[in-house]
C-alpha positions as CSV (number, residue, x, y, z in Angstrom):
1,M,12.4,-26.0,12.1
2,A,13.6,-22.4,12.4
3,E,14.2,-20.0,10.2
4,L,17.6,-19.1,11.1
5,V,18.1,-17.1,7.6
6,Y,14.6,-15.5,6.3
7,P,14.2,-12.9,9.1
8,P,17.6,-11.2,9.3
9,V,17.5,-11.0,5.1
10,I,14.0,-9.3,5.8
11,G,15.2,-7.2,7.8
12,V,18.4,-6.1,6.0
13,A,15.8,-5.2,3.1
14,R,13.4,-3.4,5.4
15,T,16.9,-1.4,6.4
16,M,17.7,-0.6,2.6
17,F,13.7,0.9,2.4
18,K,14.5,3.0,5.1
19,A,17.9,4.4,3.6
20,L,16.9,4.9,0.2
21,D,13.5,6.1,1.9
22,L,11.5,4.7,-0.6
23,R,7.8,5.9,-0.6
24,F,5.6,3.0,-0.1
25,D,1.7,3.0,-1.3
26,I,0.7,-0.8,-0.5
27,Q,-3.2,-2.0,-0.8
28,G,-4.9,-4.9,-0.3
29,T,-2.8,-7.2,2.1
30,E,-5.3,-8.2,3.8
31,H,-6.1,-11.1,0.8
32,I,-3.1,-12.9,1.5
33,P,-4.0,-16.1,3.3
34,Q,-2.9,-16.2,6.6
35,R,-2.7,-19.9,7.1
36,G,-2.7,-22.9,4.4
37,G,-0.9,-22.7,1.5
38,A,-1.4,-20.1,-1.9
39,V,0.6,-19.5,-4.9
40,L,1.6,-15.3,-4.9
41,V,1.3,-14.4,-8.6
42,S,2.8,-11.0,-10.0
43,N,3.9,-8.9,-13.0
44,H,7.6,-8.8,-13.1
45,I,9.5,-5.4,-13.9
46,G,12.7,-5.2,-12.3
47,Y,14.9,-7.1,-10.7
48,L,13.9,-6.7,-7.0
49,D,10.6,-7.8,-7.4
50,F,10.9,-10.7,-5.3
51,V,12.0,-8.6,-2.3
52,F,8.5,-6.1,-2.7
53,C,6.2,-9.5,-3.0
54,G,7.8,-10.8,-0.1
55,L,6.9,-7.2,1.6
56,A,3.1,-7.3,1.3
57,A,2.9,-11.0,2.5
58,R,4.7,-9.5,6.4
59,P,1.0,-8.2,7.4
60,A,-0.3,-12.4,7.8
61,K,3.6,-12.8,8.6
62,R,3.9,-15.5,5.6
63,L,7.3,-15.7,4.2
64,V,7.5,-16.3,0.5
65,R,9.1,-19.5,-1.4
66,F,10.4,-17.8,-5.0
67,M,10.5,-19.8,-8.0
68,A,13.7,-18.4,-9.8
69,K,15.7,-19.3,-12.3
70,D,18.5,-22.1,-11.3
71,S,21.4,-19.1,-12.3
72,V,20.9,-17.6,-9.6
73,F,20.9,-20.0,-6.9
74,R,24.7,-20.7,-8.9
75,H,25.9,-17.3,-7.8
76,K,28.1,-17.4,-4.8
77,V,26.7,-14.9,-2.8
78,S,22.7,-15.0,-3.5
79,G,23.3,-19.2,-4.3
80,P,23.3,-19.7,-0.7
81,L,21.2,-17.3,0.5
82,M,18.3,-18.4,-1.8
83,R,18.9,-22.1,-0.6
84,A,18.8,-21.2,3.0
85,M,15.9,-19.3,2.6
86,K,14.1,-22.1,0.7
87,H,13.5,-20.9,-2.6
88,I,12.4,-23.3,-5.7
89,P,15.5,-23.2,-8.0
90,V,13.8,-23.5,-12.1
91,D,16.1,-25.6,-14.7
92,R,14.4,-24.5,-18.2
93,A,15.6,-28.1,-19.3
94,A,14.2,-30.2,-16.4
95,G,11.1,-27.8,-15.3
96,M,9.3,-30.6,-13.8
97,D,11.4,-31.0,-10.4
98,A,10.9,-27.3,-9.5
99,Y,7.1,-28.3,-10.1
100,R,7.3,-30.9,-8.2
101,H,9.4,-29.3,-5.3
102,A,6.6,-26.3,-5.4
103,L,3.7,-28.5,-5.0
104,S,4.9,-30.3,-2.3
105,A,5.8,-26.6,-0.9
106,L,2.0,-25.8,-1.3
107,R,0.5,-29.5,0.1
108,S,2.6,-28.5,3.5
109,G,1.1,-25.3,3.8
110,E,3.8,-23.2,2.2
111,V,2.8,-19.5,-0.1
112,I,4.9,-19.9,-3.3
113,G,5.7,-16.6,-5.5
114,V,5.4,-17.0,-9.1
115,F,6.4,-14.4,-12.1
116,P,4.5,-16.0,-15.1
117,E,5.5,-13.6,-17.3
118,A,8.9,-15.9,-16.8
119,T,11.1,-12.5,-17.2
120,I,11.1,-9.0,-17.1
121,S,9.2,-7.2,-19.5
122,T,11.3,-4.5,-20.5
123,S,7.9,-2.8,-21.8
124,F,6.7,-2.9,-18.4
125,T,3.3,-4.2,-19.5
126,L,2.0,-7.4,-19.4
127,K,3.8,-10.3,-21.0
128,N,2.0,-13.7,-21.6
129,F,1.5,-15.7,-18.7
130,K,3.0,-19.4,-18.4
131,S,0.4,-21.4,-17.2
132,G,2.3,-23.2,-14.4
133,A,1.2,-20.9,-11.7
134,A,-2.4,-22.1,-12.6
135,R,-1.5,-25.6,-12.8
136,L,0.3,-25.8,-9.4
137,A,-3.1,-24.3,-7.9
138,Q,-5.1,-26.6,-9.5
139,E,-3.1,-29.3,-8.2
140,A,-3.1,-28.3,-5.0
141,G,-5.8,-27.2,-4.3
142,V,-5.0,-23.7,-3.2
143,P,-5.9,-20.0,-4.0
144,L,-4.2,-17.9,-6.6
145,V,-3.2,-14.4,-4.9
146,P,-3.1,-11.8,-8.1
147,M,-0.7,-8.8,-7.0
148,A,0.8,-6.2,-9.3
149,L,4.1,-3.8,-8.7
150,W,4.7,-0.6,-9.8
151,G,7.7,1.6,-9.5
152,T,10.4,-1.1,-8.7
153,Q,11.8,-0.7,-12.4
154,R,13.3,2.6,-11.2
155,L,15.7,1.1,-8.9
156,W,16.6,-1.8,-11.0
157,T,15.9,-3.4,-14.3
158,K,16.8,-4.8,-17.3
159,G,19.2,-3.0,-19.6
160,Q,19.4,0.1,-16.9
161,K,22.1,0.9,-14.3
162,R,21.1,0.3,-10.8
163,N,19.4,3.3,-9.0
164,L,19.9,2.7,-5.2
165,R,20.5,6.6,-4.4
166,R,18.2,8.2,-1.7
167,E,15.6,9.8,-4.2
168,H,12.4,8.8,-2.3
169,I,11.1,6.8,-5.3
170,P,7.6,5.4,-4.8
171,V,6.5,2.1,-4.8
172,A,2.8,0.7,-5.5
173,I,2.0,-2.4,-4.6
174,R,-1.7,-4.2,-5.3
175,V,-2.9,-7.5,-4.0
176,G,-6.3,-8.7,-5.1
177,E,-8.6,-10.8,-4.5
178,P,-7.7,-14.7,-4.5
179,L,-8.7,-16.7,-7.3
180,T,-9.8,-20.4,-6.9
181,P,-9.6,-22.6,-10.1
182,E,-12.9,-23.6,-10.7
183,A,-14.0,-27.6,-11.2
184,G,-13.3,-28.7,-14.7
185,E,-11.5,-25.3,-15.7
186,S,-8.9,-25.4,-18.1
187,A,-5.7,-24.0,-16.7
188,E,-5.5,-22.4,-20.0
189,K,-8.7,-20.4,-18.7
190,V,-7.6,-20.1,-15.0
191,T,-4.5,-18.3,-16.8
192,E,-6.6,-16.2,-18.8
193,R,-8.9,-15.3,-15.7
194,L,-5.7,-14.2,-13.9
195,R,-4.1,-12.4,-16.3
196,S,-6.7,-9.8,-16.1
197,R,-7.2,-9.5,-12.7
198,V,-3.2,-8.7,-12.5
199,Q,-3.7,-6.0,-15.2
200,G,-6.3,-4.4,-13.1
201,L,-4.6,-4.1,-10.4
202,L,-1.2,-2.7,-12.5
203,E,-3.6,-0.3,-14.3
204,S,-5.0,1.0,-10.3
205,A,-1.3,1.4,-9.5
206,Q,-0.2,3.6,-12.2
207,R,-3.6,5.3,-11.9
208,A,-2.6,6.4,-8.6
209,Y,1.2,7.0,-9.0
210,P,2.9,10.1,-8.9
211,V,4.4,10.8,-12.0
212,R,7.4,12.9,-11.8
213,T,10.3,13.3,-14.2
214,E,13.1,15.3,-15.2
215,G,12.7,15.5,-18.7
216,P,12.3,13.5,-21.7
217,G,15.3,10.9,-20.7
218,D,14.1,10.2,-17.7
219,S,10.2,9.1,-19.0
220,W,12.8,5.7,-19.9
221,W,10.3,4.0,-17.2
222,I,7.3,5.1,-18.2
223,P,4.9,2.4,-21.1
224,A,5.1,3.9,-24.4
225,H,1.4,3.6,-24.0
226,L,1.4,6.2,-21.3
227,G,3.5,8.5,-22.6
228,G,7.0,7.4,-22.0
229,T,9.7,6.3,-23.8
230,A,9.8,2.6,-22.8
231,P,9.9,0.1,-25.8
232,A,6.5,-0.7,-27.2
233,P,6.0,-4.5,-26.6
234,A,7.2,-5.6,-30.0
235,E,9.6,-3.7,-29.7
236,A,11.0,-5.9,-26.4
237,G,10.1,-8.5,-27.4
238,G,6.6,-9.0,-27.9
239,R,3.6,-10.1,-25.0
């Protein structure tokens, strides 16, 4: 079936990136499979993260179907777009429906995008991962592709005003080698390995990131352990 909505939305996103003059540092896109099912797994630090995860899949010419909370699908503007792009609504009170939907998509060769922290981390450090991504990969027999984003929180994140001004904000994207669950490995063990991979990618992105601030009040997006003023994980609701 022809994709009538997703490609134009990608075009709008690229136009926005150009208008904002974002400075991209993207590495590892060759790790995203060019065909077949896969679960793309990323940290979650901003409201636009799904856009940047999707961008990383474009060199492989893949469209990512993201699992997102169902309230996004009920919005009068985002709802029709999300459904037309075949993203997957997640009702936390009835999560199995979303799980079955995602499993079917994976078996038909789609790339599914998952944020296993289940919510934005306001400490900008990794929270605990839910095991759903690992279980999906195991049941569908597909790889998990870890990735990490950094800098996206500076555009729009929880508890902060949107910043969509032309400020040349750097955005780092790191994609790691696919992780394939081993035979008999528990979903919890796979999730532990997956989180470790994402942590390593996140640290790589942070080390390479050009940190420039305008003073103490501009360090809100930097984690406390890196010398910024973002809340520590315990203050932000724990890991």
